[in-house]
C-alpha positions in Angstrom: 95.2 74.8 86.1 97.0 77.0 88.6 97.4 80.8 88.1 98.1 83.9 90.1 97.6 87.7 90.0 97.8 90.6 92.3 94.8 91.4 94.5 94.0 93.8 97.3 93.4 91.9 100.6 91.7 93.4 103.7 92.9 92.5 107.2 91.1 93.5 110.3 93.3 94.9 113.1 92.6 96.6 116.4 93.0 99.9 114.6 90.6 99.0 111.8 90.8 97.6 108.3 94.2 97.5 106.6 94.5 97.0 102.8 97.6 95.5 101.1 98.4 94.1 97.7 99.3 90.4 97.7 99.9 87.7 95.1 96.8 85.5 95.1 96.9 81.9 93.7 94.0 80.2 91.9 93.1 76.6 91.1 90.6 76.4 88.2 89.8 80.1 88.6 89.0 79.9 92.3 91.3 81.8 94.8 92.9 79.2 97.1 95.9 80.9 98.6 98.0 84.1 98.9 101.4 85.3 99.9 102.0 85.8 103.6 103.6 89.2 103.1 102.3 91.9 100.8 104.3 92.6 97.6 107.1 95.1 97.2 107.7 96.9 93.9 111.1 95.8 92.7 112.9 94.5 89.6 116.2 94.4 88.0 114.9 96.6 85.2 112.7 99.7 84.8 110.6 97.6 82.3 110.0 95.1 85.1 108.8 97.8 87.5 106.5 99.2 84.8 105.0 95.7 84.3 104.5 95.2 88.0 102.8 98.6 88.4 100.5 97.9 85.5 99.4 94.7 87.1 98.9 96.5 90.4 96.7 99.1 88.7 94.7 96.3 87.2 94.0 94.7 90.6 92.6 97.9 91.9 89.6 97.3 89.6 88.9 93.9 91.1 86.8 93.2 94.3 88.9 93.3 97.5 89.2 90.0 99.2 89.4 89.2 102.9 92.7 87.8 104.2 92.8 85.3 107.0 89.8 83.1 108.1 87.4 84.9 105.7 89.6 84.3 102.6 88.5 84.3 99.7 85.2 86.1 100.6 84.8 89.6 99.2 85.4 92.6 101.5 82.7 95.3 101.4 83.9 98.7 102.5 80.8 99.3 104.6 81.5 96.2 106.8 
């Protein structure tokens, strides 16, 4: 079964680590892909924006994942 949610992804740049929220896709509960670009907060209703923000808040309680070659390994802030 395929599902998705929002997750914070870490990207290493020349300036350091950059964190962004992306849609992450799962197959049988295992992360197997993510959107190329981070999400934007937008909707045609205020209710839709509230829903999106609630899902973003939820993802902040989940482990951060690496983007790129290390995906879906967990990022540890002391790395």
